[in-house]
PDB file of N, CA, C and O in Angstrom:
ATOM      1  N   UNK A   1      95.492 237.437  34.047  1.00  0.00           N
ATOM      2  CA  UNK A   1      95.375 237.014  32.768  1.00  0.00           C
ATOM      3  C   UNK A   1      96.121 235.880  32.637  1.00  0.00           C
ATOM      4  O   UNK A   1      97.014 235.500  33.395  1.00  0.00           O
ATOM      5  N   UNK A   2      95.447 234.998  30.969  1.00  0.00           N
ATOM      6  CA  UNK A   2      95.986 234.114  30.738  1.00  0.00           C
ATOM      7  C   UNK A   2      96.464 234.136  29.061  1.00  0.00           C
ATOM      8  O   UNK A   2      96.043 234.775  28.097  1.00  0.00           O
ATOM      9  N   UNK A   3      97.681 232.987  29.244  1.00  0.00           N
ATOM     10  CA  UNK A   3      98.137 232.783  28.352  1.00  0.00           C
ATOM     11  C   UNK A   3      97.492 231.834  28.152  1.00  0.00           C
ATOM     12  O   UNK A   3      96.962 231.127  29.009  1.00  0.00           O
ATOM     13  N   UNK A   4      97.444 231.636  26.433  1.00  0.00           N
ATOM     14  CA  UNK A   4      96.325 230.349  25.729  1.00  0.00           C
ATOM     15  C   UNK A   4      96.846 230.062  24.106  1.00  0.00           C
ATOM     16  O   UNK A   4      96.877 230.971  23.277  1.00  0.00           O
ATOM     17  N   UNK A   5      97.164 228.940  23.863  1.00  0.00           N
ATOM     18  CA  UNK A   5      97.761 228.228  22.747  1.00  0.00           C
ATOM     19  C   UNK A   5      96.915 227.118  22.337  1.00  0.00           C
ATOM     20  O   UNK A   5      96.169 226.588  23.161  1.00  0.00           O
ATOM     21  N   UNK A   6      96.983 226.641  20.877  1.00  0.00           N
ATOM     22  CA  UNK A   6      96.158 225.782  20.721  1.00  0.00           C
ATOM     23  C   UNK A   6      94.910 225.061  21.446  1.00  0.00           C
ATOM     24  O   UNK A   6      94.533 223.906  21.639  1.00  0.00           O
ATOM     25  N   UNK A   7      94.339 226.779  21.834  1.00  0.00           N
ATOM     26  CA  UNK A   7      92.846 226.050  22.876  1.00  0.00           C
ATOM     27  C   UNK A   7      93.104 225.472  23.786  1.00  0.00           C
ATOM     28  O   UNK A   7      92.315 224.591  24.126  1.00  0.00           O
ATOM     29  N   UNK A   8      94.349 225.710  24.605  1.00  0.00           N
ATOM     30  CA  UNK A   8      95.151 225.072  26.065  1.00  0.00           C
ATOM     31  C   UNK A   8      95.710 226.290  26.913  1.00  0.00           C
ATOM     32  O   UNK A   8      96.762 226.801  26.528  1.00  0.00           O
ATOM     33  N   UNK A   9      95.085 226.787  28.029  1.00  0.00           N
ATOM     34  CA  UNK A   9      95.648 227.949  28.857  1.00  0.00           C
ATOM     35  C   UNK A   9      97.185 227.465  29.558  1.00  0.00           C
ATOM     36  O   UNK A   9      97.376 226.607  30.420  1.00  0.00           O
ATOM     37  N   UNK A  10      98.153 228.315  28.875  1.00  0.00           N
ATOM     38  CA  UNK A  10      99.661 227.668  29.217  1.00  0.00           C
ATOM     39  C   UNK A  10     100.167 227.986  30.424  1.00  0.00           C
ATOM     40  O   UNK A  10     101.049 227.351  31.000  1.00  0.00           O
ATOM     41  N   UNK A  11      99.425 229.321  30.967  1.00  0.00           N
ATOM     42  CA  UNK A  11     100.149 229.586  32.013  1.00  0.00           C
ATOM     43  C   UNK A  11      98.491 230.846  32.454  1.00  0.00           C
ATOM     44  O   UNK A  11      97.785 231.393  31.606  1.00  0.00           O
ATOM     45  N   UNK A  12      98.334 230.950  33.993  1.00  0.00           N
ATOM     46  CA  UNK A  12      96.918 231.770  34.519  1.00  0.00           C
ATOM     47  C   UNK A  12      97.615 232.630  35.782  1.00  0.00           C
ATOM     48  O   UNK A  12      98.203 231.882  36.563  1.00  0.00           O
ATOM     49  N   UNK A  13      97.655 233.731  36.056  1.00  0.00           N
ATOM     50  CA  UNK A  13      97.859 234.652  36.737  1.00  0.00           C
ATOM     51  C   UNK A  13      97.282 236.326  37.362  1.00  0.00           C
ATOM     52  O   UNK A  13      97.136 237.067  36.390  1.00  0.00           O
ATOM     53  N   UNK A  14      97.012 236.892  38.418  1.00  0.00           N
ATOM     54  CA  UNK A  14      96.630 237.679  38.489  1.00  0.00           C
ATOM     55  C   UNK A  14      97.974 238.360  38.943  1.00  0.00           C
ATOM     56  O   UNK A  14      97.708 239.363  39.606  1.00  0.00           O
ATOM     57  N   UNK A  15      99.184 238.177  38.824  1.00  0.00           N
ATOM     58  CA  UNK A  15     100.612 238.936  38.851  1.00  0.00           C
ATOM     59  C   UNK A  15     101.461 239.055  37.791  1.00  0.00           C
ATOM     60  O   UNK A  15     102.580 238.541  37.795  1.00  0.00           O
ATOM     61  N   UNK A  16     101.143 239.516  37.133  1.00  0.00           N
ATOM     62  CA  UNK A  16     101.736 239.823  35.586  1.00  0.00           C
ATOM     63  C   UNK A  16     102.561 241.090  36.226  1.00  0.00           C
ATOM     64  O   UNK A  16     102.279 241.753  37.225  1.00  0.00           O
ATOM     65  N   UNK A  17     103.722 241.216  35.287  1.00  0.00           N
ATOM     66  CA  UNK A  17     104.479 242.355  35.070  1.00  0.00           C
ATOM     67  C   UNK A  17     104.660 242.779  33.740  1.00  0.00           C
ATOM     68  O   UNK A  17     105.182 242.076  32.875  1.00  0.00           O
ATOM     69  N   UNK A  18     104.254 243.867  33.576  1.00  0.00           N
ATOM     70  CA  UNK A  18     104.201 244.154  31.667  1.00  0.00           C
ATOM     71  C   UNK A  18     105.814 245.020  31.493  1.00  0.00           C
ATOM     72  O   UNK A  18     106.102 245.994  32.188  1.00  0.00           O
ATOM     73  N   UNK A  19     106.440 244.621  30.776  1.00  0.00           N
ATOM     74  CA  UNK A  19     107.515 245.238  30.237  1.00  0.00           C
ATOM     75  C   UNK A  19     107.162 244.963  28.626  1.00  0.00           C
ATOM     76  O   UNK A  19     106.662 244.026  28.004  1.00  0.00           O
ATOM     77  N   UNK A  20     107.757 246.452  28.238  1.00  0.00           N
ATOM     78  CA  UNK A  20     107.325 246.706  26.242  1.00  0.00           C
ATOM     79  C   UNK A  20     106.463 245.914  26.184  1.00  0.00           C
ATOM     80  O   UNK A  20     106.765 244.922  25.521  1.00  0.00           O
ATOM     81  N   UNK A  21     105.013 245.920  26.807  1.00  0.00           N
ATOM     82  CA  UNK A  21     103.771 245.388  25.993  1.00  0.00           C
ATOM     83  C   UNK A  21     103.389 244.068  26.078  1.00  0.00           C
ATOM     84  O   UNK A  21     102.330 243.546  25.728  1.00  0.00           O
ATOM     85  N   UNK A  22     104.619 243.464  26.711  1.00  0.00           N
ATOM     86  CA  UNK A  22     104.273 241.870  27.397  1.00  0.00           C
ATOM     87  C   UNK A  22     104.724 241.426  28.476  1.00  0.00           C
ATOM     88  O   UNK A  22     105.842 241.266  28.966  1.00  0.00           O
ATOM     89  N   UNK A  23     103.219 241.172  28.906  1.00  0.00           N
ATOM     90  CA  UNK A  23     102.858 240.348  30.167  1.00  0.00           C
ATOM     91  C   UNK A  23     103.659 239.278  30.586  1.00  0.00           C
ATOM     92  O   UNK A  23     103.590 238.191  30.012  1.00  0.00           O
ATOM     93  N   UNK A  24     104.650 239.542  31.829  1.00  0.00           N
ATOM     94  CA  UNK A  24     105.716 238.685  32.237  1.00  0.00           C
ATOM     95  C   UNK A  24     104.899 238.082  33.273  1.00  0.00           C
ATOM     96  O   UNK A  24     104.596 238.690  34.299  1.00  0.00           O
ATOM     97  N   UNK A  25     104.491 236.731  32.981  1.00  0.00           N
ATOM     98  CA  UNK A  25     104.120 235.920  34.403  1.00  0.00           C
ATOM     99  C   UNK A  25     104.843 235.526  35.083  1.00  0.00           C
ATOM    100  O   UNK A  25     105.985 235.363  34.651  1.00  0.00           O
ATOM    101  N   UNK A  26     104.542 235.186  36.457  1.00  0.00           N
ATOM    102  CA  UNK A  26     105.046 233.795  37.637  1.00  0.00           C
ATOM    103  C   UNK A  26     105.319 232.714  36.733  1.00  0.00           C
ATOM    104  O   UNK A  26     104.415 232.092  36.176  1.00  0.00           O
ATOM    105  N   UNK A  27     106.965 232.389  36.515  1.00  0.00           N
ATOM    106  CA  UNK A  27     107.253 231.268  36.644  1.00  0.00           C
ATOM    107  C   UNK A  27     106.505 229.677  36.634  1.00  0.00           C
ATOM    108  O   UNK A  27     106.490 228.698  35.889  1.00  0.00           O
ATOM    109  N   UNK A  28     105.819 230.152  38.148  1.00  0.00           N
ATOM    110  CA  UNK A  28     105.140 228.883  38.893  1.00  0.00           C
ATOM    111  C   UNK A  28     103.899 228.741  37.974  1.00  0.00           C
ATOM    112  O   UNK A  28     103.397 227.626  37.831  1.00  0.00           O
ATOM    113  N   UNK A  29     103.433 229.722  37.407  1.00  0.00           N
ATOM    114  CA  UNK A  29     102.149 229.968  36.570  1.00  0.00           C
ATOM    115  C   UNK A  29     102.154 229.422  35.940  1.00  0.00           C
ATOM    116  O   UNK A  29     101.078 228.845  35.783  1.00  0.00           O
ATOM    117  N   UNK A  30     103.368 229.017  34.899  1.00  0.00           N
ATOM    118  CA  UNK A  30     103.487 228.572  33.717  1.00  0.00           C
ATOM    119  C   UNK A  30     103.126 227.220  33.819  1.00  0.00           C
ATOM    120  O   UNK A  30     103.179 226.857  34.994  1.00  0.00           O
ATOM    121  N   UNK A  31     102.751 226.258  32.982  1.00  0.00           N
ATOM    122  CA  UNK A  31     102.229 224.867  33.280  1.00  0.00           C
ATOM    123  C   UNK A  31     103.165 224.235  32.643  1.00  0.00           C
ATOM    124  O   UNK A  31     103.061 224.501  31.446  1.00  0.00           O
ATOM    125  N   UNK A  32     103.990 223.561  32.841  1.00  0.00           N
ATOM    126  CA  UNK A  32     105.280 222.484  32.587  1.00  0.00           C
ATOM    127  C   UNK A  32     104.994 221.650  32.060  1.00  0.00           C
ATOM    128  O   UNK A  32     105.706 221.107  31.216  1.00  0.00           O
ATOM    129  N   UNK A  33     103.791 221.259  32.409  1.00  0.00           N
ATOM    130  CA  UNK A  33     103.669 219.785  31.360  1.00  0.00           C
ATOM    131  C   UNK A  33     103.386 220.516  29.869  1.00  0.00           C
ATOM    132  O   UNK A  33     102.934 219.701  29.065  1.00  0.00           O
ATOM    133  N   UNK A  34     103.461 221.124  29.624  1.00  0.00           N
ATOM    134  CA  UNK A  34     103.640 221.741  28.273  1.00  0.00           C
ATOM    135  C   UNK A  34     104.321 222.361  27.684  1.00  0.00           C
ATOM    136  O   UNK A  34     104.174 222.561  26.478  1.00  0.00           O
ATOM    137  N   UNK A  35     105.699 223.055  28.724  1.00  0.00           N
ATOM    138  CA  UNK A  35     106.563 223.226  27.845  1.00  0.00           C
ATOM    139  C   UNK A  35     107.985 221.865  27.540  1.00  0.00           C
ATOM    140  O   UNK A  35     108.120 220.976  28.381  1.00  0.00           O
ATOM    141  N   UNK A  36     108.692 221.899  26.576  1.00  0.00           N
ATOM    142  CA  UNK A  36     109.669 221.098  26.339  1.00  0.00           C
ATOM    143  C   UNK A  36     110.481 221.917  25.812  1.00  0.00           C
ATOM    144  O   UNK A  36     110.046 222.944  25.292  1.00  0.00           O
ATOM    145  N   UNK A  37     111.942 221.607  25.841  1.00  0.00           N
ATOM    146  CA  UNK A  37     113.304 222.338  25.900  1.00  0.00           C
ATOM    147  C   UNK A  37     113.578 222.964  24.613  1.00  0.00           C
ATOM    148  O   UNK A  37     113.140 222.571  23.532  1.00  0.00           O
ATOM    149  N   UNK A  38     114.371 224.017  24.822  1.00  0.00           N
ATOM    150  CA  UNK A  38     114.624 224.793  23.664  1.00  0.00           C
ATOM    151  C   UNK A  38     115.929 225.449  23.987  1.00  0.00           C
ATOM    152  O   UNK A  38     116.283 226.031  25.013  1.00  0.00           O
ATOM    153  N   UNK A  39     116.548 225.219  22.884  1.00  0.00           N
ATOM    154  CA  UNK A  39     118.231 226.024  23.280  1.00  0.00           C
ATOM    155  C   UNK A  39     118.814 227.415  22.517  1.00  0.00           C
ATOM    156  O   UNK A  39     119.796 228.110  22.257  1.00  0.00           O
ATOM    157  N   UNK A  40     117.497 227.237  22.397  1.00  0.00           N
ATOM    158  CA  UNK A  40     117.585 229.069  21.706  1.00  0.00           C
ATOM    159  C   UNK A  40     117.611 230.154  23.082  1.00  0.00           C
ATOM    160  O   UNK A  40     116.862 230.275  24.051  1.00  0.00           O
ATOM    161  N   UNK A  41     118.768 230.808  22.676  1.00  0.00           N
ATOM    162  CA  UNK A  41     119.136 232.421  23.282  1.00  0.00           C
ATOM    163  C   UNK A  41     118.956 233.496  22.509  1.00  0.00           C
ATOM    164  O   UNK A  41     119.077 233.235  21.312  1.00  0.00           O
ATOM    165  N   UNK A  42     118.724 234.551  22.746  1.00  0.00           N
ATOM    166  CA  UNK A  42     118.511 236.120  22.423  1.00  0.00           C
ATOM    167  C   UNK A  42     119.449 237.036  23.415  1.00  0.00           C
ATOM    168  O   UNK A  42     119.724 236.653  24.552  1.00  0.00           O
ATOM    169  N   UNK A  43     119.689 237.678  23.136  1.00  0.00           N
ATOM    170  CA  UNK A  43     120.190 238.994  23.793  1.00  0.00           C
ATOM    171  C   UNK A  43     119.505 240.517  23.636  1.00  0.00           C
ATOM    172  O   UNK A  43     119.092 241.025  22.594  1.00  0.00           O
ATOM    173  N   UNK A  44     119.509 241.038  24.861  1.00  0.00           N
ATOM    174  CA  UNK A  44     118.610 242.395  24.848  1.00  0.00           C
ATOM    175  C   UNK A  44     119.740 242.722  25.417  1.00  0.00           C
ATOM    176  O   UNK A  44     120.605 242.008  25.924  1.00  0.00           O
ATOM    177  N   UNK A  45     119.645 244.191  25.257  1.00  0.00           N
ATOM    178  CA  UNK A  45     120.889 245.164  25.593  1.00  0.00           C
ATOM    179  C   UNK A  45     120.605 245.745  27.515  1.00  0.00           C
ATOM    180  O   UNK A  45     121.388 245.768  28.465  1.00  0.00           O
ATOM    181  N   UNK A  46     119.347 246.077  27.411  1.00  0.00           N
ATOM    182  CA  UNK A  46     118.986 246.249  28.802  1.00  0.00           C
ATOM    183  C   UNK A  46     118.469 244.821  29.507  1.00  0.00           C
ATOM    184  O   UNK A  46     118.391 244.972  30.726  1.00  0.00           O
ATOM    185  N   UNK A  47     118.292 244.183  29.299  1.00  0.00           N
ATOM    186  CA  UNK A  47     117.360 243.092  29.887  1.00  0.00           C
ATOM    187  C   UNK A  47     118.062 241.489  30.362  1.00  0.00           C
ATOM    188  O   UNK A  47     117.729 240.753  31.292  1.00  0.00           O
ATOM    189  N   UNK A  48     119.083 241.324  29.382  1.00  0.00           N
ATOM    190  CA  UNK A  48     120.356 240.917  29.638  1.00  0.00           C
ATOM    191  C   UNK A  48     120.136 239.416  28.398  1.00  0.00           C
ATOM    192  O   UNK A  48     119.805 239.671  27.240  1.00  0.00           O
ATOM    193  N   UNK A  49     120.340 238.130  28.787  1.00  0.00           N
ATOM    194  CA  UNK A  49     120.016 237.042  28.112  1.00  0.00           C
ATOM    195  C   UNK A  49     118.669 236.328  28.258  1.00  0.00           C
ATOM    196  O   UNK A  49     118.272 236.003  29.377  1.00  0.00           O
ATOM    197  N   UNK A  50     117.989 236.087  27.205  1.00  0.00           N
ATOM    198  CA  UNK A  50     117.017 235.438  27.220  1.00  0.00           C
ATOM    199  C   UNK A  50     117.092 233.805  27.193  1.00  0.00           C
ATOM    200  O   UNK A  50     117.678 233.243  26.268  1.00  0.00           O
ATOM    201  N   UNK A  51     116.577 233.190  28.074  1.00  0.00           N
ATOM    202  CA  UNK A  51     116.369 231.285  27.315  1.00  0.00           C
ATOM    203  C   UNK A  51     114.717 231.683  27.031  1.00  0.00           C
ATOM    204  O   UNK A  51     113.958 232.640  27.183  1.00  0.00           O
ATOM    205  N   UNK A  52     114.693 229.916  26.379  1.00  0.00           N
ATOM    206  CA  UNK A  52     113.492 229.845  25.995  1.00  0.00           C
ATOM    207  C   UNK A  52     112.860 228.358  26.442  1.00  0.00           C
ATOM    208  O   UNK A  52     113.479 227.342  26.758  1.00  0.00           O
ATOM    209  N   UNK A  53     111.517 228.565  26.365  1.00  0.00           N
ATOM    210  CA  UNK A  53     110.812 227.267  26.362  1.00  0.00           C
ATOM    211  C   UNK A  53     110.037 226.482  24.431  1.00  0.00           C
ATOM    212  O   UNK A  53     109.721 227.335  23.602  1.00  0.00           O
ATOM    213  N   UNK A  54     109.947 225.697  24.232  1.00  0.00           N
ATOM    214  CA  UNK A  54     108.826 225.206  23.254  1.00  0.00           C
ATOM    215  C   UNK A  54     107.345 225.177  23.754  1.00  0.00           C
ATOM    216  O   UNK A  54     107.173 225.429  24.946  1.00  0.00           O
ATOM    217  N   UNK A  55     106.602 224.987  23.225  1.00  0.00           N
ATOM    218  CA  UNK A  55     105.387 224.215  23.787  1.00  0.00           C
ATOM    219  C   UNK A  55     105.001 223.264  23.016  1.00  0.00           C
ATOM    220  O   UNK A  55     105.239 223.402  21.816  1.00  0.00           O
ATOM    221  N   UNK A  56     104.309 222.052  23.473  1.00  0.00           N
ATOM    222  CA  UNK A  56     103.801 221.095  22.996  1.00  0.00           C
ATOM    223  C   UNK A  56     102.256 220.861  23.561  1.00  0.00           C
ATOM    224  O   UNK A  56     101.887 220.721  24.727  1.00  0.00           O
ATOM    225  N   UNK A  57     101.550 220.866  22.442  1.00  0.00           N
ATOM    226  CA  UNK A  57     100.024 220.575  23.076  1.00  0.00           C
ATOM    227  C   UNK A  57      99.632 220.081  22.363  1.00  0.00           C
ATOM    228  O   UNK A  57      99.775 220.339  21.168  1.00  0.00           O
ATOM    229  N   UNK A  58      98.824 218.953  22.950  1.00  0.00           N
ATOM    230  CA  UNK A  58      97.902 218.265  21.812  1.00  0.00           C
ATOM    231  C   UNK A  58      98.373 217.750  20.315  1.00  0.00           C
ATOM    232  O   UNK A  58      97.835 217.543  19.227  1.00  0.00           O
ATOM    233  N   UNK A  59      99.557 217.675  20.836  1.00  0.00           N
ATOM    234  CA  UNK A  59     100.405 216.743  19.445  1.00  0.00           C
ATOM    235  C   UNK A  59     101.438 217.869  18.356  1.00  0.00           C
ATOM    236  O   UNK A  59     102.188 217.657  17.402  1.00  0.00           O
ATOM    237  N   UNK A  60     100.858 219.485  19.324  1.00  0.00           N
ATOM    238  CA  UNK A  60     101.648 220.448  18.408  1.00  0.00           C
ATOM    239  C   UNK A  60     102.665 220.872  18.881  1.00  0.00           C
ATOM    240  O   UNK A  60     102.643 220.744  20.105  1.00  0.00           O
ATOM    241  N   UNK A  61     103.965 221.521  18.351  1.00  0.00           N
ATOM    242  CA  UNK A  61     104.542 221.945  18.766  1.00  0.00           C
ATOM    243  C   UNK A  61     105.005 223.842  18.459  1.00  0.00           C
ATOM    244  O   UNK A  61     104.625 224.380  17.419  1.00  0.00           O
ATOM    245  N   UNK A  62     105.447 224.263  19.023  1.00  0.00           N
ATOM    246  CA  UNK A  62     105.301 225.503  18.733  1.00  0.00           C
ATOM    247  C   UNK A  62     106.581 226.406  19.339  1.00  0.00           C
ATOM    248  O   UNK A  62     106.590 227.023  20.404  1.00  0.00           O
ATOM    249  N   UNK A  63     107.545 226.314  18.452  1.00  0.00           N
ATOM    250  CA  UNK A  63     108.850 226.310  18.839  1.00  0.00           C
ATOM    251  C   UNK A  63     109.173 227.552  19.556  1.00  0.00           C
ATOM    252  O   UNK A  63     108.732 228.511  18.922  1.00  0.00           O
ATOM    253  N   UNK A  64     109.951 228.001  20.951  1.00  0.00           N
ATOM    254  CA  UNK A  64     110.826 229.390  21.634  1.00  0.00           C
ATOM    255  C   UNK A  64     109.311 230.119  22.185  1.00  0.00           C
ATOM    256  O   UNK A  64     109.220 231.194  22.777  1.00  0.00           O
ATOM    257  N   UNK A  65     108.452 229.419  21.892  1.00  0.00           N
ATOM    258  CA  UNK A  65     107.082 230.461  21.849  1.00  0.00           C
ATOM    259  C   UNK A  65     107.052 231.075  23.675  1.00  0.00           C
ATOM    260  O   UNK A  65     106.428 232.073  24.035  1.00  0.00           O
ATOM    261  N   UNK A  66     107.893 230.174  24.599  1.00  0.00           N
ATOM    262  CA  UNK A  66     108.011 231.075  25.720  1.00  0.00           C
ATOM    263  C   UNK A  66     109.665 231.565  25.828  1.00  0.00           C
ATOM    264  O   UNK A  66     110.596 230.929  25.334  1.00  0.00           O
ATOM    265  N   UNK A  67     109.798 232.892  26.619  1.00  0.00           N
ATOM    266  CA  UNK A  67     110.596 233.213  26.573  1.00  0.00           C
ATOM    267  C   UNK A  67     110.936 233.794  28.282  1.00  0.00           C
ATOM    268  O   UNK A  67     110.085 234.342  28.984  1.00  0.00           O
ATOM    269  N   UNK A  68     112.403 233.510  28.713  1.00  0.00           N
ATOM    270  CA  UNK A  68     112.073 234.440  30.047  1.00  0.00           C
ATOM    271  C   UNK A  68     114.127 234.626  30.297  1.00  0.00           C
ATOM    272  O   UNK A  68     115.001 234.165  29.563  1.00  0.00           O
ATOM    273  N   UNK A  69     114.270 235.336  31.400  1.00  0.00           N
ATOM    274  CA  UNK A  69     115.565 235.949  31.887  1.00  0.00           C
ATOM    275  C   UNK A  69     116.036 235.555  32.969  1.00  0.00           C
ATOM    276  O   UNK A  69     115.919 236.225  33.995  1.00  0.00           O
ATOM    277  N   UNK A  70     116.771 234.168  32.920  1.00  0.00           N
ATOM    278  CA  UNK A  70     117.515 233.673  34.436  1.00  0.00           C
ATOM    279  C   UNK A  70     117.979 234.544  35.152  1.00  0.00           C
ATOM    280  O   UNK A  70     117.892 234.399  36.371  1.00  0.00           O
ATOM    281  N   UNK A  71     118.467 235.440  34.724  1.00  0.00           N
ATOM    282  CA  UNK A  71     119.527 236.369  35.330  1.00  0.00           C
ATOM    283  C   UNK A  71     119.780 237.967  34.996  1.00  0.00           C
ATOM    284  O   UNK A  71     120.829 238.587  35.165  1.00  0.00           O
ATOM    285  N   UNK A  72     118.458 238.490  34.446  1.00  0.00           N
ATOM    286  CA  UNK A  72     118.021 239.805  33.974  1.00  0.00           C
ATOM    287  C   UNK A  72     119.210 240.667  34.703  1.00  0.00           C
ATOM    288  O   UNK A  72     119.802 240.475  35.765  1.00  0.00           O
ATOM    289  N   UNK A  73     119.353 241.975  33.436  1.00  0.00           N
ATOM    290  CA  UNK A  73     120.103 243.173  34.341  1.00  0.00           C
ATOM    291  C   UNK A  73     119.672 243.529  35.581  1.00  0.00           C
ATOM    292  O   UNK A  73     118.848 242.764  36.080  1.00  0.00           O
ATOM    293  N   UNK A  74     120.019 244.530  36.250  1.00  0.00           N
ATOM    294  CA  UNK A  74     119.379 245.364  37.256  1.00  0.00           C
ATOM    295  C   UNK A  74     118.080 245.910  36.688  1.00  0.00           C
ATOM    296  O   UNK A  74     116.991 245.698  37.221  1.00  0.00           O
ATOM    297  N   UNK A  75     118.255 246.660  35.519  1.00  0.00           N
ATOM    298  CA  UNK A  75     117.523 247.620  34.846  1.00  0.00           C
ATOM    299  C   UNK A  75     116.010 246.989  34.924  1.00  0.00           C
ATOM    300  O   UNK A  75     115.002 247.657  35.153  1.00  0.00           O
ATOM    301  N   UNK A  76     116.058 245.119  34.614  1.00  0.00           N
ATOM    302  CA  UNK A  76     115.100 244.377  34.565  1.00  0.00           C
ATOM    303  C   UNK A  76     115.243 243.594  35.589  1.00  0.00           C
ATOM    304  O   UNK A  76     115.566 242.469  35.209  1.00  0.00           O
ATOM    305  N   UNK A  77     115.150 243.678  36.710  1.00  0.00           N
ATOM    306  CA  UNK A  77     115.161 242.995  38.059  1.00  0.00           C
ATOM    307  C   UNK A  77     113.379 242.496  37.781  1.00  0.00           C
ATOM    308  O   UNK A  77     112.824 241.472  37.385  1.00  0.00           O
ATOM    309  N   UNK A  78     113.098 243.351  38.070  1.00  0.00           N
ATOM    310  CA  UNK A  78     111.282 242.813  38.230  1.00  0.00           C
ATOM    311  C   UNK A  78     111.133 241.564  37.375  1.00  0.00           C
ATOM    312  O   UNK A  78     110.356 240.666  37.700  1.00  0.00           O
ATOM    313  N   UNK A  79     111.753 241.521  36.471  1.00  0.00           N
ATOM    314  CA  UNK A  79     110.883 240.365  35.213  1.00  0.00           C
ATOM    315  C   UNK A  79     111.627 238.852  35.728  1.00  0.00           C
ATOM    316  O   UNK A  79     111.222 237.827  35.179  1.00  0.00           O
ATOM    317  N   UNK A  80     112.875 238.730  36.940  1.00  0.00           N
ATOM    318  CA  UNK A  80     113.638 237.622  37.103  1.00  0.00           C
ATOM    319  C   UNK A  80     112.593 236.673  37.499  1.00  0.00           C
ATOM    320  O   UNK A  80     111.727 237.239  38.166  1.00  0.00           O
ATOM    321  N   UNK A  81     112.342 235.231  37.289  1.00  0.00           N
ATOM    322  CA  UNK A  81     111.638 234.350  37.476  1.00  0.00           C
ATOM    323  C   UNK A  81     109.956 234.292  36.841  1.00  0.00           C
ATOM    324  O   UNK A  81     108.951 233.647  37.139  1.00  0.00           O
ATOM    325  N   UNK A  82     110.278 235.294  35.862  1.00  0.00           N
ATOM    326  CA  UNK A  82     109.513 235.114  35.255  1.00  0.00           C
ATOM    327  C   UNK A  82     108.852 235.140  33.705  1.00  0.00           C
ATOM    328  O   UNK A  82     109.466 236.107  33.251  1.00  0.00           O
ATOM    329  N   UNK A  83     108.243 234.816  32.941  1.00  0.00           N
ATOM    330  CA  UNK A  83     107.978 234.222  31.040  1.00  0.00           C
ATOM    331  C   UNK A  83     106.912 235.292  30.803  1.00  0.00           C
ATOM    332  O   UNK A  83     106.067 235.954  31.404  1.00  0.00           O
ATOM    333  N   UNK A  84     107.568 235.033  29.260  1.00  0.00           N
ATOM    334  CA  UNK A  84     106.451 236.008  28.384  1.00  0.00           C
ATOM    335  C   UNK A  84     106.094 234.955  27.351  1.00  0.00           C
ATOM    336  O   UNK A  84     106.549 233.823  27.513  1.00  0.00           O
ATOM    337  N   UNK A  85     105.349 235.211  26.341  1.00  0.00           N
ATOM    338  CA  UNK A  85     104.610 234.894  25.402  1.00  0.00           C
ATOM    339  C   UNK A  85     104.819 235.418  23.996  1.00  0.00           C
ATOM    340  O   UNK A  85     104.660 236.605  23.710  1.00  0.00           O
ATOM    341  N   UNK A  86     105.164 234.531  23.174  1.00  0.00           N
ATOM    342  CA  UNK A  86     104.731 235.302  21.357  1.00  0.00           C
ATOM    343  C   UNK A  86     104.396 234.053  20.939  1.00  0.00           C
ATOM    344  O   UNK A  86     104.002 233.098  21.608  1.00  0.00           O
ATOM    345  N   UNK A  87     104.664 234.181  19.330  1.00  0.00           N
ATOM    346  CA  UNK A  87     104.200 233.040  18.182  1.00  0.00           C
ATOM    347  C   UNK A  87     102.860 232.376  18.498  1.00  0.00           C
ATOM    348  O   UNK A  87     102.589 231.211  18.793  1.00  0.00           O
ATOM    349  N   UNK A  88     102.034 233.566  18.334  1.00  0.00           N
ATOM    350  CA  UNK A  88     100.328 233.103  18.231  1.00  0.00           C
ATOM    351  C   UNK A  88      99.764 233.011  19.761  1.00  0.00           C
ATOM    352  O   UNK A  88      98.553 233.145  19.937  1.00  0.00           O
ATOM    353  N   UNK A  89     100.624 232.787  20.855  1.00  0.00           N
ATOM    354  CA  UNK A  89     100.297 232.596  22.349  1.00  0.00           C
ATOM    355  C   UNK A  89      99.184 233.569  22.528  1.00  0.00           C
ATOM    356  O   UNK A  89      99.647 234.631  22.112  1.00  0.00           O
ATOM    357  N   UNK A  90      97.712 233.810  23.009  1.00  0.00           N
ATOM    358  CA  UNK A  90      97.130 234.729  23.327  1.00  0.00           C
ATOM    359  C   UNK A  90      97.205 235.138  24.391  1.00  0.00           C
ATOM    360  O   UNK A  90      96.909 234.292  25.234  1.00  0.00           O
ATOM    361  N   UNK A  91      97.528 236.268  24.848  1.00  0.00           N
ATOM    362  CA  UNK A  91      97.568 236.826  26.421  1.00  0.00           C
ATOM    363  C   UNK A  91      96.384 237.927  26.518  1.00  0.00           C
ATOM    364  O   UNK A  91      96.317 239.062  26.046  1.00  0.00           O
ATOM    365  N   UNK A  92      95.562 237.252  27.226  1.00  0.00           N
ATOM    366  CA  UNK A  92      93.978 237.966  27.813  1.00  0.00           C
ATOM    367  C   UNK A  92      93.765 237.803  28.947  1.00  0.00           C
ATOM    368  O   UNK A  92      94.337 236.890  29.543  1.00  0.00           O
ATOM    369  N   UNK A  93      92.696 238.811  29.715  1.00  0.00           N
ATOM    370  CA  UNK A  93      92.109 238.841  30.238  1.00  0.00           C
ATOM    371  C   UNK A  93      91.502 237.297  30.984  1.00  0.00           C
ATOM    372  O   UNK A  93      90.584 237.327  31.804  1.00  0.00           O
TER     373      UNK A  93
END
């Protein structure tokens, strides 16, 4: 699987976990040179608190486009140390 935004592969891995229709990539698959800090947080009743990264590719910013659960609840343990994407990031095979 590949996550692509603004014409650039942001993450690539054959090891994704699908939860609620979202592919969660291993954190190590995320190309950190395209990420920047975000202080955005959200909460899910069964997964826990999500943290975010923003993307910065070719001078364009995509705020809060990457999310992850640093300490997921036990029900979502399979997505620990994994990232998922939205806001126009294409996830394809």
